[in-house]
C-alpha positions as CSV (number, residue, x, y, z in Angstrom):
1,S,-5.8,-5.3,-7.4
2,L,-4.0,-6.7,-4.4
3,Q,-0.9,-7.6,-6.5
4,N,-0.9,-4.1,-8.0
5,G,-0.9,-2.6,-4.5
6,V,1.9,-4.9,-3.3
7,T,4.1,-4.1,-6.3
8,A,3.5,-0.4,-5.8
9,G,4.3,-0.7,-2.1
10,Q,7.5,-2.6,-2.8
11,E,8.6,0.1,-5.1
12,E,7.7,2.8,-2.7
13,I,9.4,1.2,0.3
14,S,12.7,1.8,-1.6
15,S,12.2,5.6,-1.3
16,S,9.6,6.0,1.4
17,G,10.8,3.3,3.8
18,T,7.8,2.1,5.8
19,S,5.5,4.9,4.8
20,Y,4.1,2.7,2.0
21,L,2.8,0.4,4.7
22,N,0.5,3.1,6.0
23,R,-0.7,3.9,2.5
24,T,-1.3,0.2,1.7
25,E,-3.1,-0.3,5.0
26,A,-5.2,2.8,4.4
27,N,-6.2,1.5,0.9
28,M,-7.2,-1.9,2.3
29,V,-9.3,-0.3,5.0
30,E,-10.9,2.0,2.5
31,K,-11.8,-1.0,0.2
32,T,-13.2,-2.9,3.2
33,A,-15.2,0.1,4.4
34,T,-16.5,0.9,1.0
């Protein structure tokens, strides 16, 4: 799962810049909270 998120984040960073960081962080927080 983590590798998937990292790969998606790296692809997103190309077009979204650092926005993907917020998405990845939010996903991690959600997983931890859930």
